[in-house]
All heavy atoms as a GROMACS GRO file, in nm:
protein
  497
    1MET      N    1   1.532   0.919   0.754
    1MET     CA    2   1.448   0.819   0.814
    1MET      C    3   1.461   0.690   0.732
    1MET      O    4   1.447   0.692   0.610
    1MET     CB    5   1.303   0.870   0.814
    1MET     CG    6   1.201   0.766   0.830
    1MET     SD    7   1.028   0.822   0.831
    1MET     CE    8   1.015   0.930   0.695
    2GLU      N    9   1.488   0.582   0.799
    2GLU     CA   10   1.496   0.452   0.733
    2GLU      C   11   1.362   0.381   0.746
    2GLU      O   12   1.310   0.365   0.856
    2GLU     CB   13   1.605   0.366   0.796
    2GLU     CG   14   1.622   0.234   0.728
    2GLU     CD   15   1.735   0.151   0.787
    2GLU    OE1   16   1.817   0.205   0.862
    2GLU    OE2   17   1.738   0.031   0.758
    3LEU      N   18   1.306   0.343   0.633
    3LEU     CA   19   1.177   0.274   0.633
    3LEU      C   20   1.198   0.125   0.618
    3LEU      O   21   1.289   0.080   0.547
    3LEU     CB   22   1.090   0.325   0.518
    3LEU     CG   23   1.052   0.472   0.524
    3LEU    CD1   24   0.981   0.514   0.396
    3LEU    CD2   25   0.966   0.501   0.646
    4HIS      N   26   1.114   0.048   0.684
    4HIS     CA   27   1.116  -0.098   0.674
    4HIS      C   28   0.993  -0.140   0.594
    4HIS      O   29   0.881  -0.138   0.645
    4HIS     CB   30   1.117  -0.162   0.813
    4HIS     CG   31   1.236  -0.121   0.892
    4HIS    ND1   32   1.361  -0.174   0.870
    4HIS    CD2   33   1.251  -0.028   0.989
    4HIS    CE1   34   1.448  -0.118   0.953
    4HIS    NE2   35   1.383  -0.028   1.026
    5TRP      N   36   1.016  -0.175   0.468
    5TRP     CA   37   0.907  -0.206   0.376
    5TRP      C   38   0.859  -0.350   0.396
    5TRP      O   39   0.937  -0.440   0.418
    5TRP     CB   40   0.955  -0.186   0.232
    5TRP     CG   41   0.983  -0.043   0.203
    5TRP    CD1   42   1.104   0.020   0.209
    5TRP    CD2   43   0.888   0.056   0.167
    5TRP    NE1   44   1.089   0.153   0.177
    5TRP    CE2   45   0.958   0.178   0.151
    5TRP    CE3   46   0.751   0.057   0.147
    5TRP    CZ2   47   0.895   0.297   0.115
    5TRP    CZ3   48   0.689   0.175   0.110
    5TRP    CH2   49   0.761   0.293   0.096
    6ARG      N   50   0.726  -0.365   0.386
    6ARG     CA   51   0.663  -0.498   0.395
    6ARG      C   52   0.572  -0.516   0.275
    6ARG      O   53   0.517  -0.419   0.222
    6ARG     CB   54   0.577  -0.508   0.521
    6ARG     CG   55   0.655  -0.491   0.648
    6ARG     CD   56   0.564  -0.502   0.767
    6ARG     NE   57   0.465  -0.394   0.765
    6ARG     CZ   58   0.366  -0.382   0.851
    6ARG    NH1   59   0.351  -0.471   0.947
    6ARG    NH2   60   0.282  -0.282   0.845
    7LYS      N   61   0.555  -0.640   0.234
    7LYS     CA   62   0.458  -0.669   0.129
    7LYS      C   63   0.375  -0.790   0.169
    7LYS      O   64   0.420  -0.873   0.249
    7LYS     CB   65   0.523  -0.690  -0.007
    7LYS     CG   66   0.612  -0.810  -0.017
    7LYS     CD   67   0.671  -0.818  -0.158
    7LYS     CE   68   0.765  -0.936  -0.168
    7LYS     NZ   69   0.819  -0.948  -0.301
    8ALA      N   70   0.257  -0.799   0.115
    8ALA     CA   71   0.166  -0.908   0.148
    8ALA      C   72   0.218  -1.039   0.092
    8ALA      O   73   0.274  -1.044  -0.018
    8ALA     CB   74   0.027  -0.880   0.092
    9SER      N   75   0.199  -1.146   0.166
    9SER     CA   76   0.241  -1.278   0.119
    9SER      C   77   0.165  -1.318  -0.008
    9SER      O   78   0.215  -1.396  -0.088
    9SER     CB   79   0.219  -1.382   0.228
    9SER     OG   80   0.083  -1.387   0.266
   10PHE      N   81   0.048  -1.263  -0.030
   10PHE     CA   82  -0.031  -1.295  -0.149
   10PHE      C   83   0.034  -1.244  -0.277
   10PHE      O   84   0.006  -1.292  -0.385
   10PHE     CB   85  -0.172  -1.234  -0.138
   10PHE     CG   86  -0.258  -1.299  -0.034
   10PHE    CD1   87  -0.268  -1.243   0.092
   10PHE    CD2   88  -0.326  -1.416  -0.061
   10PHE    CE1   89  -0.347  -1.302   0.190
   10PHE    CE2   90  -0.405  -1.476   0.036
   10PHE     CZ   91  -0.414  -1.420   0.162
   11SER      N   92   0.121  -1.146  -0.267
   11SER     CA   93   0.181  -1.087  -0.387
   11SER      C   94   0.303  -1.164  -0.436
   11SER      O   95   0.350  -1.139  -0.546
   11SER     CB   96   0.219  -0.942  -0.360
   11SER     OG   97   0.323  -0.935  -0.264
   12ALA      N   98   0.355  -1.256  -0.359
   12ALA     CA   99   0.480  -1.324  -0.393
   12ALA      C  100   0.475  -1.396  -0.527
   12ALA      O  101   0.568  -1.388  -0.606
   12ALA     CB  102   0.518  -1.422  -0.283
   13ASP      N  103   0.366  -1.465  -0.557
   13ASP     CA  104   0.358  -1.544  -0.680
   13ASP      C  105   0.309  -1.464  -0.801
   13ASP      O  106   0.328  -1.505  -0.914
   13ASP     CB  107   0.264  -1.664  -0.660
   13ASP     CG  108   0.320  -1.762  -0.559
   13ASP    OD1  109   0.443  -1.767  -0.542
   13ASP    OD2  110   0.240  -1.834  -0.497
   14THR      N  111   0.246  -1.352  -0.778
   14THR     CA  112   0.186  -1.278  -0.888
   14THR      C  113   0.277  -1.171  -0.946
   14THR      O  114   0.256  -1.127  -1.058
   14THR     CB  115   0.057  -1.208  -0.841
   14THR    OG1  116   0.091  -1.110  -0.744
   14THR    CG2  117  -0.041  -1.307  -0.782
   15GLY      N  118   0.374  -1.125  -0.871
   15GLY     CA  119   0.459  -1.016  -0.917
   15GLY      C  120   0.396  -0.879  -0.897
   15GLY      O  121   0.455  -0.778  -0.927
   16ALA      N  122   0.271  -0.877  -0.851
   16ALA     CA  123   0.201  -0.752  -0.824
   16ALA      C  124   0.228  -0.713  -0.679
   16ALA      O  125   0.151  -0.746  -0.591
   16ALA     CB  126   0.052  -0.768  -0.849
   17CYS      N  127   0.338  -0.648  -0.655
   17CYS     CA  128   0.383  -0.625  -0.518
   17CYS      C  129   0.369  -0.478  -0.477
   17CYS      O  130   0.444  -0.393  -0.525
   17CYS     CB  131   0.528  -0.667  -0.502
   17CYS     SG  132   0.557  -0.838  -0.545
   18ILE      N  133   0.277  -0.452  -0.390
   18ILE     CA  134   0.266  -0.322  -0.328
   18ILE      C  135   0.330  -0.335  -0.190
   18ILE      O  136   0.297  -0.426  -0.115
   18ILE     CB  137   0.120  -0.275  -0.313
   18ILE    CG1  138   0.054  -0.261  -0.451
   18ILE    CG2  139   0.110  -0.146  -0.234
   18ILE    CD1  140   0.112  -0.153  -0.537
   19GLU      N  141   0.422  -0.246  -0.160
   19GLU     CA  142   0.492  -0.250  -0.032
   19GLU      C  143   0.444  -0.136   0.056
   19GLU      O  144   0.409  -0.028   0.007
   19GLU     CB  145   0.642  -0.241  -0.055
   19GLU     CG  146   0.694  -0.355  -0.139
   19GLU     CD  147   0.841  -0.342  -0.174
   19GLU    OE1  148   0.888  -0.229  -0.196
   19GLU    OE2  149   0.908  -0.445  -0.178
   20VAL      N  150   0.443  -0.159   0.186
   20VAL     CA  151   0.394  -0.062   0.284
   20VAL      C  152   0.500  -0.042   0.392
   20VAL      O  153   0.565  -0.137   0.434
   20VAL     CB  154   0.263  -0.112   0.349
   20VAL    CG1  155   0.211  -0.011   0.450
   20VAL    CG2  156   0.159  -0.143   0.245
   21ALA      N  157   0.516   0.082   0.436
   21ALA     CA  158   0.605   0.113   0.548
   21ALA      C  159   0.539   0.223   0.630
   21ALA      O  160   0.448   0.292   0.584
   21ALA     CB  161   0.742   0.160   0.497
   22GLU      N  162   0.585   0.238   0.753
   22GLU     CA  163   0.529   0.341   0.841
   22GLU      C  164   0.643   0.412   0.911
   22GLU      O  165   0.743   0.351   0.949
   22GLU     CB  166   0.438   0.275   0.943
   22GLU     CG  167   0.361   0.374   1.027
   22GLU     CD  168   0.258   0.305   1.117
   22GLU    OE1  169   0.271   0.186   1.143
   22GLU    OE2  170   0.167   0.375   1.160
   23GLY      N  171   0.629   0.544   0.926
   23GLY     CA  172   0.730   0.621   0.996
   23GLY      C  173   0.688   0.765   1.015
   23GLY      O  174   0.621   0.824   0.930
   24GLU      N  175   0.722   0.820   1.130
   24GLU     CA  176   0.696   0.961   1.164
   24GLU      C  177   0.551   1.002   1.143
   24GLU      O  178   0.522   1.111   1.094
   24GLU     CB  179   0.791   1.052   1.086
   24GLU     CG  180   0.937   1.028   1.120
   24GLU     CD  181   1.032   1.124   1.050
   24GLU    OE1  182   0.987   1.213   0.977
   24GLU    OE2  183   1.153   1.108   1.070
   25GLY      N  184   0.458   0.912   1.176
   25GLY     CA  185   0.316   0.944   1.166
   25GLY      C  186   0.256   0.927   1.028
   25GLY      O  187   0.139   0.959   1.007
   26TRP      N  188   0.332   0.876   0.933
   26TRP     CA  189   0.285   0.857   0.797
   26TRP      C  190   0.287   0.709   0.760
   26TRP      O  191   0.365   0.632   0.814
   26TRP     CB  192   0.372   0.932   0.697
   26TRP     CG  193   0.368   1.080   0.712
   26TRP    CD1  194   0.461   1.159   0.773
   26TRP    CD2  195   0.265   1.168   0.669
   26TRP    NE1  196   0.423   1.289   0.770
   26TRP    CE2  197   0.302   1.299   0.705
   26TRP    CE3  198   0.145   1.148   0.601
   26TRP    CZ2  199   0.223   1.409   0.676
   26TRP    CZ3  200   0.067   1.259   0.573
   26TRP    CH2  201   0.107   1.387   0.610
   27VAL      N  202   0.204   0.674   0.662
   27VAL     CA  203   0.208   0.543   0.600
   27VAL      C  204   0.255   0.566   0.456
   27VAL      O  205   0.207   0.656   0.388
   27VAL     CB  206   0.068   0.475   0.600
   27VAL    CG1  207   0.072   0.343   0.526
   27VAL    CG2  208   0.019   0.456   0.742
   28PHE      N  209   0.351   0.486   0.412
   28PHE     CA  210   0.408   0.499   0.278
   28PHE      C  211   0.375   0.375   0.196
   28PHE      O  212   0.380   0.264   0.247
   28PHE     CB  213   0.560   0.514   0.288
   28PHE     CG  214   0.604   0.633   0.368
   28PHE    CD1  215   0.627   0.622   0.504
   28PHE    CD2  216   0.620   0.756   0.308
   28PHE    CE1  217   0.667   0.731   0.579
   28PHE    CE2  218   0.660   0.866   0.381
   28PHE     CZ  219   0.683   0.854   0.517
   29LEU      N  220   0.343   0.397   0.069
   29LEU     CA  221   0.312   0.288  -0.024
   29LEU      C  222   0.399   0.303  -0.147
   29LEU      O  223   0.424   0.414  -0.192
   29LEU     CB  224   0.165   0.294  -0.067
   29LEU     CG  225   0.060   0.293   0.042
   29LEU    CD1  226  -0.072   0.342  -0.011
   29LEU    CD2  227   0.047   0.155   0.100
   30ARG      N  228   0.444   0.190  -0.201
   30ARG     CA  229   0.519   0.193  -0.326
   30ARG      C  230   0.499   0.061  -0.399
   30ARG      O  231   0.461  -0.040  -0.340
   30ARG     CB  232   0.667   0.218  -0.302
   30ARG     CG  233   0.740   0.101  -0.239
   30ARG     CD  234   0.886   0.132  -0.218
   30ARG     NE  235   0.955   0.014  -0.164
   30ARG     CZ  236   1.082   0.012  -0.128
   30ARG    NH1  237   1.154   0.123  -0.138
   30ARG    NH2  238   1.137  -0.096  -0.081
   31GLU      N  239   0.526   0.062  -0.527
   31GLU     CA  240   0.523  -0.059  -0.607
   31GLU      C  241   0.666  -0.111  -0.615
   31GLU      O  242   0.759  -0.035  -0.642
   31GLU     CB  243   0.470  -0.029  -0.746
   31GLU     CG  244   0.454  -0.150  -0.831
   31GLU     CD  245   0.394  -0.119  -0.967
   31GLU    OE1  246   0.335  -0.012  -0.984
   31GLU    OE2  247   0.410  -0.204  -1.055
   32SER      N  248   0.683  -0.239  -0.593
   32SER     CA  249   0.819  -0.294  -0.588
   32SER      C  250   0.894  -0.278  -0.720
   32SER      O  251   1.016  -0.268  -0.721
   32SER     CB  252   0.817  -0.441  -0.546
   32SER     OG  253   0.744  -0.516  -0.640
   33ASP      N  254   0.822  -0.271  -0.832
   33ASP     CA  255   0.886  -0.253  -0.962
   33ASP      C  256   0.937  -0.111  -0.985
   33ASP      O  257   1.020  -0.088  -1.073
   33ASP     CB  258   0.789  -0.288  -1.076
   33ASP     CG  259   0.755  -0.435  -1.080
   33ASP    OD1  260   0.827  -0.515  -1.017
   33ASP    OD2  261   0.656  -0.471  -1.146
   34ASP      N  262   0.886  -0.015  -0.910
   34ASP     CA  263   0.926   0.125  -0.924
   34ASP      C  264   0.939   0.187  -0.785
   34ASP      O  265   0.861   0.274  -0.746
   34ASP     CB  266   0.822   0.199  -1.007
   34ASP     CG  267   0.871   0.333  -1.059
   34ASP    OD1  268   0.988   0.367  -1.034
   34ASP    OD2  269   0.791   0.404  -1.123
   35PRO      N  270   1.037   0.142  -0.705
   35PRO     CA  271   1.044   0.178  -0.564
   35PRO      C  272   1.074   0.324  -0.534
   35PRO      O  273   1.061   0.366  -0.420
   35PRO     CB  274   1.154   0.087  -0.511
   35PRO     CG  275   1.239   0.057  -0.628
   35PRO     CD  276   1.145   0.054  -0.746
   36GLU      N  277   1.112   0.401  -0.634
   36GLU     CA  278   1.142   0.542  -0.607
   36GLU      C  279   1.017   0.629  -0.606
   36GLU      O  280   1.022   0.743  -0.561
   36GLU     CB  281   1.244   0.591  -0.708
   36GLU     CG  282   1.378   0.520  -0.688
   36GLU     CD  283   1.481   0.556  -0.792
   36GLU    OE1  284   1.457   0.650  -0.869
   36GLU    OE2  285   1.584   0.489  -0.796
   37VAL      N  286   0.906   0.576  -0.656
   37VAL     CA  287   0.778   0.648  -0.653
   37VAL      C  288   0.704   0.604  -0.527
   37VAL      O  289   0.666   0.489  -0.514
   37VAL     CB  290   0.694   0.619  -0.779
   37VAL    CG1  291   0.559   0.689  -0.769
   37VAL    CG2  292   0.769   0.660  -0.903
   38ILE      N  293   0.686   0.697  -0.435
   38ILE     CA  294   0.627   0.665  -0.305
   38ILE      C  295   0.506   0.754  -0.280
   38ILE      O  296   0.512   0.876  -0.301
   38ILE     CB  297   0.732   0.685  -0.193
   38ILE    CG1  298   0.849   0.588  -0.215
   38ILE    CG2  299   0.669   0.664  -0.055
   38ILE    CD1  300   0.966   0.611  -0.122
   39VAL      N  301   0.399   0.692  -0.236
   39VAL     CA  302   0.278   0.764  -0.196
   39VAL      C  303   0.276   0.771  -0.044
   39VAL      O  304   0.302   0.672   0.024
   39VAL     CB  305   0.151   0.691  -0.247
   39VAL    CG1  306   0.025   0.757  -0.194
   39VAL    CG2  307   0.151   0.684  -0.398
   40ARG      N  308   0.245   0.888   0.010
   40ARG     CA  309   0.240   0.908   0.155
   40ARG      C  310   0.097   0.941   0.194
   40ARG      O  311   0.032   1.023   0.130
   40ARG     CB  312   0.334   1.022   0.193
   40ARG     CG  313   0.338   1.049   0.342
   40ARG     CD  314   0.428   1.167   0.370
   40ARG     NE  315   0.355   1.290   0.334
   40ARG     CZ  316   0.402   1.412   0.356
   40ARG    NH1  317   0.521   1.429   0.408
   40ARG    NH2  318   0.331   1.517   0.322
   41THR      N  319   0.049   0.879   0.301
   41THR     CA  320  -0.085   0.906   0.351
   41THR      C  321  -0.088   0.885   0.503
   41THR      O  322   0.014   0.855   0.563
   41THR     CB  323  -0.190   0.817   0.279
   41THR    OG1  324  -0.322   0.862   0.312
   41THR    CG2  325  -0.174   0.671   0.317
   42THR      N  326  -0.204   0.901   0.561
   42THR     CA  327  -0.220   0.879   0.705
   42THR      C  328  -0.287   0.743   0.728
   42THR      O  329  -0.348   0.686   0.636
   42THR     CB  330  -0.307   0.988   0.769
   42THR    OG1  331  -0.439   0.980   0.712
   42THR    CG2  332  -0.248   1.127   0.747
   43ARG      N  333  -0.276   0.694   0.850
   43ARG     CA  334  -0.344   0.568   0.885
   43ARG      C  335  -0.496   0.581   0.864
   43ARG      O  336  -0.560   0.490   0.813
   43ARG     CB  337  -0.319   0.531   1.031
   43ARG     CG  338  -0.184   0.472   1.056
   43ARG     CD  339  -0.168   0.443   1.208
   43ARG     NE  340  -0.078   0.332   1.226
   43ARG     CZ  341  -0.117   0.204   1.234
   43ARG    NH1  342  -0.243   0.172   1.231
   43ARG    NH2  343  -0.026   0.109   1.246
   44ARG      N  344  -0.552   0.693   0.901
   44ARG     CA  345  -0.697   0.714   0.890
   44ARG      C  346  -0.741   0.710   0.743
   44ARG      O  347  -0.840   0.646   0.708
   44ARG     CB  348  -0.735   0.848   0.954
   44ARG     CG  349  -0.885   0.875   0.954
   44ARG     CD  350  -0.917   1.008   1.020
   44ARG     NE  351  -0.855   1.123   0.957
   44ARG     CZ  352  -0.901   1.183   0.846
   44ARG    NH1  353  -1.007   1.137   0.787
   44ARG    NH2  354  -0.838   1.288   0.797
   45LYS      N  355  -0.667   0.775   0.656
   45LYS     CA  356  -0.703   0.776   0.515
   45LYS      C  357  -0.682   0.640   0.450
   45LYS      O  358  -0.762   0.596   0.368
   45LYS     CB  359  -0.624   0.884   0.440
   45LYS     CG  360  -0.668   1.023   0.479
   45LYS     CD  361  -0.585   1.127   0.410
   45LYS     CE  362  -0.627   1.267   0.455
   45LYS     NZ  363  -0.542   1.369   0.394
   46LEU      N  364  -0.575   0.572   0.488
   46LEU     CA  365  -0.552   0.437   0.436
   46LEU      C  366  -0.663   0.344   0.482
   46LEU      O  367  -0.712   0.262   0.404
   46LEU     CB  368  -0.415   0.384   0.479
   46LEU     CG  369  -0.380   0.244   0.428
   46LEU    CD1  370  -0.382   0.238   0.276
   46LEU    CD2  371  -0.245   0.201   0.483
   47ARG      N  372  -0.705   0.353   0.608
   47ARG     CA  373  -0.814   0.271   0.660
   47ARG      C  374  -0.942   0.296   0.581
   47ARG      O  375  -1.014   0.203   0.543
   47ARG     CB  376  -0.835   0.298   0.809
   47ARG     CG  377  -0.960   0.236   0.871
   47ARG     CD  378  -0.978   0.087   0.853
   47ARG     NE  379  -0.860   0.010   0.885
   47ARG     CZ  380  -0.830  -0.109   0.829
   47ARG    NH1  381  -0.912  -0.164   0.740
   47ARG    NH2  382  -0.722  -0.174   0.862
   48ALA      N  383  -0.973   0.422   0.552
   48ALA     CA  384  -1.094   0.453   0.476
   48ALA      C  385  -1.086   0.393   0.336
   48ALA      O  386  -1.185   0.337   0.285
   48ALA     CB  387  -1.111   0.605   0.467
   49PHE      N  388  -0.969   0.400   0.274
   49PHE     CA  389  -0.951   0.340   0.142
   49PHE      C  390  -0.968   0.188   0.147
   49PHE      O  391  -1.039   0.130   0.066
   49PHE     CB  392  -0.813   0.378   0.086
   49PHE     CG  393  -0.782   0.308  -0.043
   49PHE    CD1  394  -0.844   0.346  -0.161
   49PHE    CD2  395  -0.691   0.204  -0.047
   49PHE    CE1  396  -0.816   0.280  -0.280
   49PHE    CE2  397  -0.662   0.138  -0.166
   49PHE     CZ  398  -0.725   0.176  -0.283
   50LEU      N  399  -0.902   0.124   0.243
   50LEU     CA  400  -0.912  -0.022   0.255
   50LEU      C  401  -1.054  -0.066   0.285
   50LEU      O  402  -1.101  -0.169   0.232
   50LEU     CB  403  -0.816  -0.073   0.362
   50LEU     CG  404  -0.668  -0.056   0.330
   50LEU    CD1  405  -0.582  -0.098   0.449
   50LEU    CD2  406  -0.630  -0.132   0.205
   51ASP      N  407  -1.126   0.010   0.366
   51ASP     CA  408  -1.266  -0.023   0.392
   51ASP      C  409  -1.348  -0.015   0.263
   51ASP      O  410  -1.435  -0.098   0.238
   51ASP     CB  411  -1.325   0.071   0.498
   51ASP     CG  412  -1.274   0.042   0.638
   51ASP    OD1  413  -1.215  -0.066   0.661
   51ASP    OD2  414  -1.290   0.130   0.726
   52GLY      N  415  -1.318   0.086   0.180
   52GLY     CA  416  -1.385   0.098   0.051
   52GLY      C  417  -1.354  -0.019  -0.041
   52GLY      O  418  -1.442  -0.070  -0.111
   53VAL      N  419  -1.229  -0.062  -0.042
   53VAL     CA  420  -1.189  -0.177  -0.123
   53VAL      C  421  -1.266  -0.301  -0.077
   53VAL      O  422  -1.322  -0.374  -0.159
   53VAL     CB  423  -1.037  -0.201  -0.114
   53VAL    CG1  424  -0.999  -0.335  -0.176
   53VAL    CG2  425  -0.961  -0.088  -0.182
   54LYS      N  426  -1.269  -0.323   0.053
   54LYS     CA  427  -1.339  -0.440   0.106
   54LYS      C  428  -1.488  -0.437   0.075
   54LYS      O  429  -1.552  -0.540   0.058
   54LYS     CB  430  -1.318  -0.450   0.258
   54LYS     CG  431  -1.178  -0.489   0.296
   54LYS     CD  432  -1.161  -0.490   0.446
   54LYS     CE  433  -1.019  -0.523   0.486
   54LYS     NZ  434  -1.001  -0.520   0.632
   55ALA      N  435  -1.544  -0.316   0.068
   55ALA     CA  436  -1.687  -0.302   0.040
   55ALA      C  437  -1.718  -0.311  -0.110
   55ALA      O  438  -1.834  -0.305  -0.150
   55ALA     CB  439  -1.737  -0.167   0.094
   56GLY      N  440  -1.613  -0.323  -0.193
   56GLY     CA  441  -1.635  -0.337  -0.337
   56GLY      C  442  -1.648  -0.207  -0.412
   56GLY      O  443  -1.686  -0.207  -0.530
   57GLU      N  444  -1.616  -0.095  -0.349
   57GLU     CA  445  -1.633   0.035  -0.414
   57GLU      C  446  -1.542   0.056  -0.534
   57GLU      O  447  -1.568   0.145  -0.616
   57GLU     CB  448  -1.609   0.147  -0.312
   57GLU     CG  449  -1.712   0.150  -0.202
   57GLU     CD  450  -1.684   0.258  -0.099
   57GLU    OE1  451  -1.606   0.351  -0.126
   57GLU    OE2  452  -1.740   0.247   0.012
   58PHE      N  453  -1.438  -0.023  -0.547
   58PHE     CA  454  -1.343  -0.004  -0.657
   58PHE      C  455  -1.337  -0.126  -0.749
   58PHE      O  456  -1.245  -0.139  -0.829
   58PHE     CB  457  -1.203   0.026  -0.599
   58PHE     CG  458  -1.201   0.144  -0.508
   58PHE    CD1  459  -1.200   0.127  -0.369
   58PHE    CD2  460  -1.204   0.272  -0.558
   58PHE    CE1  461  -1.200   0.236  -0.284
   58PHE    CE2  462  -1.203   0.382  -0.474
   58PHE     CZ  463  -1.202   0.364  -0.336
   59ASP      N  464  -1.434  -0.214  -0.740
   59ASP     CA  465  -1.433  -0.338  -0.818
   59ASP      C  466  -1.434  -0.311  -0.970
   59ASP      O  467  -1.389  -0.395  -1.047
   59ASP     CB  468  -1.552  -0.427  -0.781
   59ASP     CG  469  -1.534  -0.494  -0.647
   59ASP    OD1  470  -1.427  -0.479  -0.585
   59ASP    OD2  471  -1.628  -0.563  -0.603
   60ASP      N  472  -1.485  -0.196  -1.011
   60ASP     CA  473  -1.488  -0.168  -1.154
   60ASP      C  474  -1.351  -0.141  -1.212
   60ASP      O  475  -1.332  -0.138  -1.333
   60ASP     CB  476  -1.582  -0.049  -1.182
   60ASP     CG  477  -1.542   0.077  -1.110
   60ASP    OD1  478  -1.514   0.069  -0.987
   60ASP    OD2  479  -1.536   0.183  -1.173
   61PHE      N  480  -1.248  -0.126  -1.128
   61PHE     CA  481  -1.112  -0.105  -1.177
   61PHE      C  482  -1.043  -0.235  -1.216
   61PHE      O  483  -0.939  -0.234  -1.282
   61PHE     CB  484  -1.026  -0.034  -1.072
   61PHE     CG  485  -1.060   0.112  -1.057
   61PHE    CD1  486  -1.120   0.158  -0.942
   61PHE    CD2  487  -1.031   0.202  -1.159
   61PHE    CE1  488  -1.150   0.293  -0.928
   61PHE    CE2  489  -1.062   0.336  -1.146
   61PHE     CZ  490  -1.121   0.382  -1.030
   62VAL      N  491  -1.095  -0.348  -1.171
   62VAL     CA  492  -1.029  -0.477  -1.200
   62VAL      C  493  -1.117  -0.566  -1.285
   62VAL      O  494  -1.231  -0.548  -1.299
   62VAL     CB  495  -0.991  -0.552  -1.070
   62VAL    CG1  496  -0.881  -0.479  -0.999
   62VAL    CG2  497  -1.109  -0.574  -0.982
   0.00000   0.00000   0.00000
């Protein structure tokens, strides 16, 4: 399966690049500095995580 990776335009100047791809019912995440390490999840789980980020549930990590 060939994945088409995308990254947010906000990451271009910072070097903090998380890339996202989708295929065969999965969502894949990787860091551009270490592209061989890939996390696989579902759209539903990624949505729940992103909703938590937007709600500030992980603000203590930064």
